[in-house]
DRENTORKOL-3810 file (N, C-alpha, C; in nm, 4 decimals):
REM DRENTORKOL-3810
@n.u->10.7973; n.v->9.1344; n.w->9.8052; ca.u->10.9362; ca.v->9.1738; ca.w->9.8183; c.u->10.9981; c.v->9.1964; c.w->9.6805
@n.u->10.9729; n.v->9.1052; n.w->9.5906; ca.u->11.0279; ca.v->9.1193; ca.w->9.4556; c.u->10.9650; c.v->9.2384; c.w->9.3847
@n.u->10.8353; n.v->9.2589; n.w->9.4081; ca.u->10.7682; ca.v->9.3732; ca.w->9.3444; c.u->10.8295; c.v->9.5047; c.w->9.3911
@n.u->10.8647; n.v->9.5156; n.w->9.5189; ca.u->10.9245; ca.v->9.6406; ca.w->9.5678; c.u->11.0613; c.v->9.6631; c.w->9.5052
@n.u->11.1384; n.v->9.5570; n.w->9.4873; ca.u->11.2695; ca.v->9.5702; ca.w->9.4230; c.u->11.2526; c.v->9.6173; c.w->9.2790
@n.u->11.1574; n.v->9.5595; n.w->9.2086; ca.u->11.1336; ca.v->9.5976; ca.w->9.0692; c.u->11.0862; c.v->9.7424; c.w->9.0607
@n.u->10.9955; n.v->9.7823; n.w->9.1500; ca.u->10.9447; ca.v->9.9192; ca.w->9.1455; c.u->11.0507; c.v->10.0226; c.w->9.1832
@n.u->11.1338; n.v->9.9925; n.w->9.2836; ca.u->11.2418; ca.v->10.0846; ca.w->9.3178; c.u->11.3427; c.v->10.0953; c.w->9.2040
@n.u->11.3743; n.v->9.9848; n.w->9.1405; ca.u->11.4670; ca.v->9.9887; ca.w->9.0277; c.u->11.4098; c.v->10.0688; c.w->8.9117
@n.u->11.2807; n.v->10.0524; n.w->8.8872; ca.u->11.2156; ca.v->10.1309; ca.w->8.7815; c.u->11.2183; c.v->10.2793; c.w->8.8152
@n.u->11.1964; n.v->10.3129; n.w->8.9430; ca.u->11.1992; ca.v->10.4532; ca.w->8.9830; c.u->11.3386; c.v->10.5127; c.w->8.9637
@n.u->11.4417; n.v->10.4415; n.w->9.0070; ca.u->11.5757; ca.v->10.4960; ca.w->8.9943; c.u->11.6261; c.v->10.4953; c.w->8.8502
@n.u->11.5783; n.v->10.4033; n.w->8.7685; ca.u->11.6109; ca.v->10.4078; ca.w->8.6265; c.u->11.5470; c.v->10.5298; c.w->8.5623
@n.u->11.4233; n.v->10.5585; n.w->8.6009; ca.u->11.3561; ca.v->10.6780; ca.w->8.5503; c.u->11.4270; c.v->10.8046; c.w->8.5982
@n.u->11.4729; n.v->10.8045; n.w->8.7221; ca.u->11.5478; ca.v->10.9196; ca.w->8.7752; c.u->11.6757; c.v->10.9395; c.w->8.6949
@n.u->11.7452; n.v->10.8324; n.w->8.6647; ca.u->11.8689; ca.v->10.8418; ca.w->8.5874; c.u->11.8406; c.v->10.8967; c.w->8.4483
@n.u->11.7340; n.v->10.8492; n.w->8.3864; ca.u->11.6987; ca.v->10.8942; ca.w->8.2518; c.u->11.6527; c.v->11.0402; c.w->8.2511
@n.u->11.5693; n.v->11.0787; n.w->8.3472; ca.u->11.5154; ca.v->11.2151; ca.w->8.3515; c.u->11.6126; c.v->11.3150; c.w->8.4132
@n.u->11.7166; n.v->11.2657; n.w->8.4807; ca.u->11.8119; ca.v->11.3542; ca.w->8.5459; c.u->11.8882; c.v->11.4432; c.w->8.4506
@n.u->11.8879; n.v->11.4080; n.w->8.3232; ca.u->11.9548; ca.v->11.4910; ca.w->8.2233; c.u->11.8782; c.v->11.6207; c.w->8.2020
@n.u->11.7450; n.v->11.6144; n.w->8.2081; ca.u->11.6618; ca.v->11.7304; ca.w->8.1774; c.u->11.6014; c.v->11.7984; c.w->8.2993
@n.u->11.5814; n.v->11.7231; n.w->8.4088; ca.u->11.5136; ca.v->11.7773; ca.w->8.5262; c.u->11.6087; c.v->11.7822; c.w->8.6455
@n.u->11.5834; n.v->11.8771; n.w->8.7347; ca.u->11.6626; ca.v->11.8827; ca.w->8.8578; c.u->11.6054; c.v->11.7843; c.w->8.9598
@n.u->11.6788; n.v->11.7619; n.w->9.0655; ca.u->11.6346; ca.v->11.6690; ca.w->9.1700; c.u->11.5071; c.v->11.7188; c.w->9.2376
@n.u->11.4926; n.v->11.8491; n.w->9.2522; ca.u->11.3725; ca.v->11.9062; ca.w->9.3132; c.u->11.2507; c.v->11.8792; c.w->9.2259
@n.u->11.2665; n.v->11.8958; n.w->9.0948; ca.u->11.1550; ca.v->11.8710; ca.w->9.0034; c.u->11.1162; c.v->11.7238; c.w->9.0020
@n.u->11.2133; n.v->11.6344; n.w->9.0064; ca.u->11.1827; ca.v->11.4917; ca.w->9.0098; c.u->11.1147; c.v->11.4537; c.w->9.1411
@n.u->11.1540; n.v->11.5178; n.w->9.2506; ca.u->11.0888; ca.v->11.4931; ca.w->9.3790; c.u->10.9436; c.v->11.5400; c.w->9.3750
@n.u->10.9200; n.v->11.6532; n.w->9.3115; ca.u->10.7832; ca.v->11.7025; ca.w->9.2978; c.u->10.6977; c.v->11.6045; c.w->9.2183
@n.u->10.7496; n.v->11.5541; n.w->9.1083; ca.u->10.6744; ca.v->11.4591; ca.w->9.0256; c.u->10.6470; c.v->11.3308; c.w->9.1036
@n.u->10.7466; n.v->11.2814; n.w->9.1778; ca.u->10.7270; ca.v->11.1611; ca.w->9.2585; c.u->10.6203; c.v->11.1835; c.w->9.3654
@n.u->10.6237; n.v->11.2982; n.w->9.4294; ca.u->10.5248; ca.v->11.3291; ca.w->9.5323; c.u->10.3853; c.v->11.3443; c.w->9.4722
@n.u->10.3781; n.v->11.3978; n.w->9.3523; ca.u->10.2490; ca.v->11.4133; ca.w->9.2855; c.u->10.1876; c.v->11.2771; c.w->9.2551
@n.u->10.2676; n.v->11.1829; n.w->9.2043; ca.u->10.2164; ca.v->11.0491; ca.w->9.1785; c.u->10.1803; c.v->10.9776; c.w->9.3090
@n.u->10.2567; n.v->11.0002; n.w->9.4127; ca.u->10.2261; ca.v->10.9418; ca.w->9.5430; c.u->10.0922; c.v->10.9960; c.w->9.5943
@n.u->10.0682; n.v->11.1239; n.w->9.5730; ca.u->9.9418; ca.v->11.1840; ca.w->9.6141; c.u->9.8250; c.v->11.1235; c.w->9.5361
@n.u->9.8443; n.v->11.0980; n.w->9.4070; ca.u->9.7386; ca.v->11.0366; ca.w->9.3269; c.u->9.7010; c.v->10.8981; c.w->9.3791
@n.u->9.7991; n.v->10.8271; n.w->9.4307; ca.u->9.7732; ca.v->10.6935; ca.w->9.4838; c.u->9.7039; c.v->10.7020; c.w->9.6198
@n.u->9.7431; n.v->10.7985; n.w->9.7035; ca.u->9.6899; ca.v->10.8065; ca.w->9.8388; c.u->9.5560; c.v->10.8793; c.w->9.8509
@n.u->9.5244; n.v->10.9680; n.w->9.7597; ca.u->9.4010; ca.v->11.0449; ca.w->9.7711; c.u->9.2749; c.v->10.9582; c.w->9.7732
@n.u->9.2613; n.v->10.8554; n.w->9.6908; ca.u->9.1404; ca.v->10.7714; ca.w->9.7024; c.u->9.1257; c.v->10.7075; c.w->9.8411
@n.u->9.2374; n.v->10.6688; n.w->9.9025; ca.u->9.2303; ca.v->10.6128; ca.w->10.0373; c.u->9.1844; c.v->10.7171; c.w->10.1386
@n.u->9.2341; n.v->10.8394; n.w->10.1245; ca.u->9.1931; ca.v->10.9451; ca.w->10.2170; c.u->9.0461; c.v->10.9813; c.w->10.1987
@n.u->8.9985; n.v->10.9806; n.w->10.0750; ca.u->8.8570; ca.v->11.0093; ca.w->10.0529; c.u->8.7688; c.v->10.8958; c.w->10.1036
@n.u->8.8168; n.v->10.7743; n.w->10.0952; ca.u->8.7380; ca.v->10.6597; ca.w->10.1407; c.u->8.7293; c.v->10.6544; c.w->10.2931
@n.u->8.8426; n.v->10.6719; n.w->10.3609; ca.u->8.8458; ca.v->10.6584; ca.w->10.5064; c.u->8.8389; c.v->10.7914; c.w->10.5800
@n.u->8.8505; n.v->10.9011; n.w->10.5089; ca.u->8.8413; ca.v->11.0325; ca.w->10.5707; c.u->8.9775; c.v->11.0863; c.w->10.6117
@n.u->8.9848; n.v->11.2167; n.w->10.6214; ca.u->9.1100; ca.v->11.2824; ca.w->10.6572; c.u->9.1387; c.v->11.2752; c.w->10.8065
@n.u->9.0433; n.v->11.2279; n.w->10.8854; ca.u->9.0653; ca.v->11.2196; ca.w->11.0300; c.u->9.1723; c.v->11.1159; c.w->11.0655
@n.u->9.2046; n.v->11.0250; n.w->10.9734; ca.u->9.3085; ca.v->10.9257; ca.w->11.0034; c.u->9.4475; c.v->10.9893; c.w->11.0080
@n.u->9.4590; n.v->11.1126; n.w->10.9622; ca.u->9.5883; ca.v->11.1809; ca.w->10.9631; c.u->9.6055; c.v->11.2735; c.w->11.0828
@n.u->9.5078; n.v->11.2792; n.w->11.1721; ca.u->9.5190; ca.v->11.3658; ca.w->11.2895; c.u->9.6298; c.v->11.3147; c.w->11.3812
@n.u->9.7034; n.v->11.4092; n.w->11.4363; ca.u->9.8115; ca.v->11.3745; ca.w->11.5275; c.u->9.8323; c.v->11.4872; c.w->11.6273
@n.u->9.8960; n.v->11.4535; n.w->11.7364; ca.u->9.9360; ca.v->11.5539; ca.w->11.8351; c.u->10.0871; c.v->11.5653; c.w->11.8402
@n.u->10.1554; n.v->11.4943; n.w->11.7522; ca.u->10.3011; ca.v->11.4910; ca.w->11.7519; c.u->10.3550; c.v->11.5725; c.w->11.6340
@n.u->10.3203; n.v->11.6983; n.w->11.6282; ca.u->10.3603; ca.v->11.7829; ca.w->11.5165; c.u->10.5114; c.v->11.7988; c.w->11.5061
@n.u->10.5771; n.v->11.8070; n.w->11.6192; ca.u->10.7226; ca.v->11.8221; ca.w->11.6188; c.u->10.7894; c.v->11.7011; c.w->11.5549
@n.u->10.7465; n.v->11.5819; n.w->11.5931; ca.u->10.8040; ca.v->11.4600; ca.w->11.5354; c.u->10.7766; c.v->11.4497; c.w->11.3864
@n.u->10.6555; n.v->11.4848; n.w->11.3446; ca.u->10.6232; ca.v->11.4768; ca.w->11.2023; c.u->10.6951; c.v->11.5839; c.w->11.1211
@n.u->10.7232; n.v->11.6972; n.w->11.1830; ca.u->10.8013; ca.v->11.8005; ca.w->11.1143; c.u->10.9432; c.v->11.7511; c.w->11.0871
@n.u->11.0051; n.v->11.6884; n.w->11.1874; ca.u->11.1382; ca.v->11.6304; ca.w->11.1669; c.u->11.1344; c.v->11.5201; c.w->11.0615
@n.u->11.0333; n.v->11.4361; n.w->11.0680; ca.u->11.0214; ca.v->11.3266; ca.w->10.9713; c.u->11.0027; c.v->11.3808; c.w->10.8299
@n.u->10.9216; n.v->11.4848; n.w->10.8153; ca.u->10.9005; ca.v->11.5473; ca.w->10.6854; c.u->11.0305; c.v->11.6055; c.w->10.6311
@n.u->11.1022; n.v->11.6797; n.w->10.7150; ca.u->11.2270; ca.v->11.7424; ca.w->10.6719; c.u->11.3294; c.v->11.6384; c.w->10.6276
@n.u->11.3510; n.v->11.5365; n.w->10.7100; ca.u->11.4510; ca.v->11.4359; ca.w->10.6761; c.u->11.4059; c.v->11.3463; c.w->10.5604
@n.u->11.2775; n.v->11.3211; n.w->10.5477; ca.u->11.2272; ca.v->11.2416; ca.w->10.4360; c.u->11.2458; c.v->11.3116; c.w->10.3022
@n.u->11.2102; n.v->11.4392; n.w->10.2981; ca.u->11.2269; ca.v->11.5157; ca.w->10.1739; c.u->11.3751; c.v->11.5321; c.w->10.1420
@n.u->11.4567; n.v->11.5572; n.w->10.2437; ca.u->11.6015; ca.v->11.5691; ca.w->10.2216; c.u->11.6589; c.v->11.4390; c.w->10.1663
@n.u->11.6121; n.v->11.3271; n.w->10.2172; ca.u->11.6580; ca.v->11.1973; ca.w->10.1701; c.u->11.6209; c.v->11.1751; c.w->10.0242
@n.u->11.4983; n.v->11.2056; n.w->9.9876; ca.u->11.4540; ca.v->11.1836; ca.w->9.8500; c.u->11.5299; c.v->11.2740; c.w->9.7540
@n.u->11.5416; n.v->11.4019; n.w->9.7888; ca.u->11.6112; ca.v->11.4961; ca.w->9.7000; c.u->11.7577; c.v->11.4571; c.w->9.6838
@n.u->11.8245; n.v->11.4243; n.w->9.7932; ca.u->11.9668; ca.v->11.3908; ca.w->9.7826; c.u->11.9893; c.v->11.2584; c.w->9.7099
@n.u->11.9018; n.v->11.1602; n.w->9.7304; ca.u->11.9198; ca.v->11.0338; ca.w->9.6572; c.u->11.8890; c.v->11.0518; c.w->9.5092
@n.u->11.7885; n.v->11.1318; n.w->9.4750; ca.u->11.7610; ca.v->11.1586; ca.w->9.3338; c.u->11.8776; c.v->11.2331; c.w->9.2696
@n.u->11.9351; n.v->11.3285; n.w->9.3419; ca.u->12.0504; ca.v->11.4005; ca.w->9.2888; c.u->12.1678; c.v->11.3054; c.w->9.2669
@n.u->12.1929; n.v->11.2191; n.w->9.3645; ca.u->12.3053; ca.v->11.1259; ca.w->9.3534; c.u->12.2854; c.v->11.0286; c.w->9.2376
@n.u->12.1665; n.v->10.9728; n.w->9.2256; ca.u->12.1427; ca.v->10.8765; ca.w->9.1180; c.u->12.1440; c.v->10.9421; c.w->8.9806
@n.u->12.1091; n.v->11.0691; n.w->8.9737; ca.u->12.1135; ca.v->11.1347; ca.w->8.8425; c.u->12.2559; c.v->11.1721; c.w->8.8015
@n.u->12.3471; n.v->11.1864; n.w->8.8978; ca.u->12.4845; ca.v->11.2267; ca.w->8.8677; c.u->12.5834; c.v->11.1109; c.w->8.8619
@n.u->12.5541; n.v->10.9983; n.w->8.9238; ca.u->12.6497; ca.v->10.8872; ca.w->8.9304; c.u->12.6597; c.v->10.8189; c.w->8.7935
@n.u->12.7782; n.v->10.7697; n.w->8.7641; ca.u->12.7981; ca.v->10.6951; ca.w->8.6397; c.u->12.7285; c.v->10.5604; c.w->8.6511
@n.u->12.6686; n.v->10.5140; n.w->8.5423; ca.u->12.5904; ca.v->10.3916; ca.w->8.5474; c.u->12.6756; c.v->10.2685; c.w->8.5804
@n.u->12.8002; n.v->10.2672; n.w->8.5429; ca.u->12.8860; ca.v->10.1519; ca.w->8.5699; c.u->12.9151; c.v->10.1384; c.w->8.7194
@n.u->12.9092; n.v->10.2487; n.w->8.7942; ca.u->12.9384; ca.v->10.2429; ca.w->8.9374; c.u->12.8121; c.v->10.2428; c.w->9.0214
@n.u->12.6956; n.v->10.2483; n.w->8.9599; ca.u->12.5687; ca.v->10.2556; ca.w->9.0348; c.u->12.5357; c.v->10.1222; c.w->9.0985
END
């Protein structure tokens, strides 16, 4: 629990620092790229069949709202004043 708090704080501190030079879309891309680096060894070990689903509609909604959430939170954290964060 404490590790997740520390890691989320580190991520949002990095977003605040990089928000001066990068847009929210670019920061989302970098975050997704690092997430892919972490997940790819698991997918190679257990195979891509663990991602098979028949609920494409549900996953499409989840993908859309998940990406929207990340982009909007990165945008908000990069624009908010640090004293009010």
